[in-house]
C-alpha positions, 0 to 999 in steps of 0.5 A: 094257467097264464103265460107267466106261469111255468109248465113241466113237460117231457120236453124239459125246461125249454118250454117250462121257462119260455114265455115267448108264446105267440098265436095265429088263427086262420080258416081253411075250407075244412078247418078253423086253424089255431096256431101256437108258437113257443121258442123254436116249436109250434102246434096246430089246433084243428076243429073237429071234422064232420062226424068227429067229436073231439078237436086235436092238437098236433105238433108240427115238425120240420124233420118229419111228420106232425105228431100228436101233442103230448098230454102235458103240452095239451094242458097249457095249449088249451089255456092259450086257446081259451085266452088268445088275447093274452098273447101277441098275434103273428101272421105266419101262414097265408089265408085262403083267398090271400096268399094261398097258392093257386094257378092264377097267383103262381109266380111266373117268369116275365122276360120283359123284366129281365135286363140284357146281359152287361159285359164288364169286359166285352165277351169275357166277363158278364155281370152277375155271372160266375166265371171259372178261370183255370190253367197250368201253373205259370200261365199268369192267371193271377196276373191277368185277373189283377190287370183286368181288375185294375182296368175295371176299377178305373173304367179303362180298356183291357187288352183292347176290350171295352169295360164297365167301371165297377168296384173290385174285391180280390180275395187272395188266399195263397200268395205271400205279401211280398208277391202281392207287393211286387205285382202292385209295383210292376203292374201299377195297381195303385192299391194304396189309394185306389178306392175301387180296387181292394186286395184282401189277403191273409196278412191283413188285420181281419181274417179273409172271408170264405164264400159263405161269410155273411160279411161278403153279403153285406159288402155286396149289398153296400156296393149295390146301395151306394153305386147301383151295381154289385162288385166284382169278387175274385177268389184266388183260388179254388183249392183254398175254398175247400175244407181241410182234407178235401181235394175237390174230387166229389160233388159233395165238396163242390156244391157247398162252394158254389151255393154261396157263390150263386147267392152272392151273384143273385145279390148282384155280385160278379164272381170269378174263381181261379183254378188249376189244370191237371198236371199232365193234362194242361187243357183239363181242369183239376179234380175228379169232378172237373165237369161238375165245376164247369157245369155250375159256372156260367163261363169257363176260360182256359189259359194255355202257354205258347212260345213266342218265337219273336221274343222268347222271354215274353210268352204268349197266353191264349185264353180259350173261352166258353161263354156257354149260354151267351155264345158258341165255344171259342167265341170271345177267345183272345191272346196276350203277350206277357212283357217282362224286363230285367232290372239292374240287380238281375231280377225279372219283372212283369211290366205289362200285358199286350194283345197278341195274335191268337197262336192257334189262329196263326197256326191254322192260317199257316196250315191253310196256306200249306194246303193251298200251295199243295192244291196249286202244285198238284191240281190232279190229286184228290183228298187222300193224296193231298192229305198224305202230302200234308202229313209229310209237311207236319199236318196230321192226316186226319186233321188235313182231311178235316181242313180240306172239307171245312175249307170248301167254299172258303179257300177252295172248291171241289169239282166232280170229274166223274163217278167217285172222282173229285178234284180241288181247285183254288177259289 
């Protein structure tokens, strides 16, 4: 029987009608191996081992152990083995001495071939990484990222931070078209003509892709080929990447999102995902598996809202950064003021973001100043008494004690007067 003849088998018409037969042969220390491929299935013929008389055909399976070939299959398999020149040759598996794994040819990490970390935004966004940005509703997450995207697309500084120019794709699954238009007008995004900055939303002529969509891989590969760099892709937001009915509470709902994101990053893309914080815990990311989300991201940035006493209508947003492997937690944190104004019709518009003093750092310096005054005015008091006085001025006792300890050598010194007796004095 030859390759153009059909064969009945217990596996149905797939084998009977398929002419897609290919063969391969190789040697191992114990066997001459002959392989036959047909459709999505393949078989292996082993030469007889020492002490055995018969050769065997086995069908190789991806979903379990190999199984002996059926008698019906053995009939046509033997015909293929006897007439191998009638079939195309393929090379599916490594030969001994060629690609077979050994200690000497195992893949080995070479640090000399790894480029240094490149920051698209200094100490905020590392190229080729997965960035998670979250905060309470109204913390200007989308505004921050849109303004940053414009700066990256144009190669301009962002809030006084250096940038590298790249193409940017903003995938907006949530906002209405009029909101996107308003942000384009207010922030001067120039989306109509900026070829380096694209916003793809659900109102366009083509459906917006999810992370696993092969169109995104094609976009990344095209950008790398044309510019030498992958694009920055922003997903707004995490909740829209979940399947219908999912809430993101389980690891099984998180991994299927991160896996294609990591693949895009490995191809050269830089990834940012926006997310929300819990309703009653503004500093905690939303979802029962928030820690799992954070563990799989390369950097995490939490947005916190602070009142602006000088300009009450312009809130201050603190970006609390954790760059994980790149820097200690808190390094790279910054703050910005949201500038807004009212038009003639009474409508408010965000007209820009400007750097602002970090409100937590400002509060810390205020508390340090208060403790310095207490030490100056009460040179005979020890730690406990000073902490009690600080509590009356609004600094919690435990925090005052920690500040007194951490400030030794920076703001004040601790002098020993006797057994278990210490006094603070200013430097």
